[in-house]
C-alpha positions as CSV (number, residue, x, y, z in Angstrom):
1,M,-11.4,25.6,-5.9
2,P,-8.3,26.8,-7.3
3,N,-7.9,25.1,-10.8
4,I,-4.4,23.6,-12.3
5,T,-2.7,22.4,-15.8
6,L,-1.4,19.6,-15.9
7,Q,1.2,17.8,-19.1
8,I,0.6,14.8,-19.8
9,P,2.4,12.3,-22.5
10,T,0.1,11.7,-25.6
11,E,-0.3,7.8,-24.8
12,I,-2.0,8.5,-21.6
13,E,-4.4,11.5,-23.8
14,E,-4.9,9.1,-26.0
15,I,-6.1,6.6,-23.6
16,L,-8.2,8.9,-21.5
17,S,-10.0,10.4,-24.4
18,K,-11.2,7.5,-25.2
19,H,-13.5,6.9,-22.0
20,P,-15.4,10.4,-21.4
21,E,-17.3,9.0,-19.5
22,I,-15.3,8.6,-16.3
23,K,-14.8,11.8,-14.7
24,W,-11.0,12.7,-15.1
25,E,-11.1,15.3,-13.2
26,R,-12.6,13.4,-9.7
27,I,-10.1,10.6,-10.2
28,V,-6.9,13.4,-10.3
29,T,-8.5,15.2,-7.3
30,D,-9.1,12.2,-5.6
31,S,-5.7,11.2,-6.0
32,L,-4.0,14.5,-5.1
33,W,-6.4,14.4,-2.2
34,N,-5.2,10.8,-0.4
35,Y,-1.9,12.0,-1.2
36,A,-2.0,15.2,0.5
37,K,-3.5,13.0,3.4
38,K,-0.7,10.6,3.7
39,L,1.9,14.2,3.6
40,R,-0.2,15.5,6.8
41,L,0.3,12.7,8.2
42,I,3.9,12.4,7.6
43,D,3.9,16.3,9.4
44,K,1.9,15.7,11.9
45,V,4.1,12.4,13.0
46,T,7.7,14.4,11.9
47,S,7.0,17.6,13.9
48,K,8.0,16.0,17.4
49,S,10.9,14.4,16.0
50,K,14.5,15.3,17.1
51,L,15.7,13.6,14.7
52,S,18.2,15.8,12.1
53,D,18.2,15.5,8.4
54,R,21.5,14.2,9.0
55,D,19.9,11.1,11.1
56,V,17.5,10.4,8.9
57,D,19.8,10.0,5.6
58,K,22.1,8.1,8.1
59,L,18.9,5.6,8.9
60,D,17.9,5.4,5.5
61,R,21.6,4.2,4.4
62,T,21.6,1.8,7.2
63,I,18.7,0.5,6.4
64,K,18.4,0.2,2.8
65,A,22.5,-1.6,2.9
66,D,20.6,-4.2,5.4
67,L,17.6,-4.4,2.9
68,S,20.2,-4.9,0.3
69,K,22.2,-7.3,2.1
70,H,19.0,-9.7,3.2
71,Y,17.7,-9.7,-0.7
72,K,21.2,-11.1,-1.6
73,R,21.6,-13.3,0.3
74,T,18.3,-15.0,-0.5
């Protein structure tokens, strides 16, 4: 299995070091695996998409504008 090196803020390191009973490597691995599964699903869903990047950007702006209008009203 490949190794990775992470830089974390000192504050986080202080918290982690107070809990040596926790298998932090396992937590990081599980988190990465969960994120990778989401990416794999996104890749699968979008692989057959006919939308261009421009179409996606336009849809993104439209949705965000509509949400902004909706929540400013309430």
